[in-house]
Structure formats: C-alpha cells, structure tokens
C-alpha positions in Angstrom: 149.2 108.9 -61.0 145.9 109.3 -59.1 146.2 110.1 -55.3 144.1 108.0 -53.0 142.0 111.1 -52.0 141.6 112.4 -55.6 138.2 112.2 -57.4 139.3 110.3 -60.7 135.7 110.9 -62.1 136.7 114.1 -64.1 139.7 112.1 -65.6 137.4 109.2 -66.5 134.7 111.6 -67.7 137.3 113.1 -70.3 137.7 109.5 -71.7 134.2 108.3 -72.1 133.8 109.5 -75.7 137.0 107.8 -76.9 136.4 104.7 -74.7 133.0 104.3 -76.4 134.6 104.5 -79.9 137.2 101.9 -78.7 134.3 99.6 -77.5 132.5 99.9 -80.9 135.7 98.8 -82.7 136.2 96.0 -80.3 132.8 94.7 -80.7 133.4 94.9 -84.4 136.7 93.2 -84.4 137.5 89.6 -85.3 139.0 89.4 -81.8 135.9 88.6 -80.3 134.8 85.8 -82.7 137.0 83.3 -81.8 136.9 80.0 -80.1 138.6 81.2 -77.2 136.1 84.0 -76.9 133.3 81.5 -77.1 134.8 79.6 -74.3 135.1 82.4 -72.1 131.4 83.1 -72.8 130.6 79.7 -71.8 132.7 79.9 -68.6 131.0 83.1 -67.6 127.5 81.8 -68.5 128.0 78.5 -66.5 129.4 80.6 -63.5 126.5 82.9 -63.7 124.1 79.8 -63.8 125.7 78.7 -60.4 125.7 82.1 -58.8 122.2 83.4 -59.9 120.6 79.8 -60.0 119.2 80.5 -63.6 117.3 83.6 -62.4 117.1 84.8 -65.9 114.5 82.2 -66.5 112.2 84.1 -64.4 112.5 87.3 -66.1 109.1 87.8 -67.4 109.5 91.2 -69.1 111.9 91.1 -72.1 113.0 94.5 -71.5 115.1 93.3 -68.3 117.5 91.6 -70.9 118.0 95.0 -72.6 118.5 96.7 -69.3 121.2 94.2 -68.4 123.0 94.7 -71.8 122.9 98.6 -71.4 124.3 98.2 -67.9 127.0 95.9 -69.3 127.9 98.2 -72.1 128.3 101.0 -69.5 130.9 98.8 -67.6 132.7 98.1 -70.7 132.8 101.8 -71.4 134.0 102.5 -67.8 136.7 99.9 -67.7 138.1 101.4 -71.1 138.0 104.7 -69.7 139.7 103.7 -66.4 142.4 102.0 -68.5 142.9 105.0 -70.6 143.3 107.1 -67.4 145.5 104.5 -65.5 147.7 103.4 -68.5 147.3 106.2 -71.1 150.0 104.7 -73.5 148.2 101.2 -73.8 146.3 100.5 -77.1 143.8 98.0 -75.7 142.7 95.0 -77.5 141.3 96.5 -80.8 
C-alpha cells in the first residue's frame, strides 16, 4: 500500500526496466493484432479527431509525430510500472 503522502516515484523508478521489457513483449504479441484492437484504435482515432479537430494535419514538421510516439511509449512504460507497484502479482496482458 502506498500512503497518500508517500512519494511513489522511487517504487515506480525501480520498475521501469521490467516495465519497458514488458511493453516490448506486448508490442510484439499477437494480442495487439486482433480485430478488437483495430476497433479500439479506430475509436481512439475518431475521438481524437473530435477532441483535437484534426490538428495533426497542421503538423508541418514530421518529427512532431516521432515526439508524440516517444511520449506515448513513455506513458505505456509508466502505466506498466505503476501497475507493477500497485498489483505486484498481476501478470499483465503479455
């Protein structure tokens, strides 16, 4: 259990390397090559189109896409690390 006043970062930091490895396994797994996954992607895309009004069409520099990918990968690593801290016995999707 993490106390409300406890800084959880040291625990999360300790899980970053295994979380990264878990994300790599997940990306390579057939679990993300399903029709359900593609449907989820379409729903996220359509929601983003509504929320951000097709802002991506105005991104002149192609590196903006790469920067967004890096941030999203970071989110994936952090979510997995946080899950590993909060639910150490869970095995994850992969």
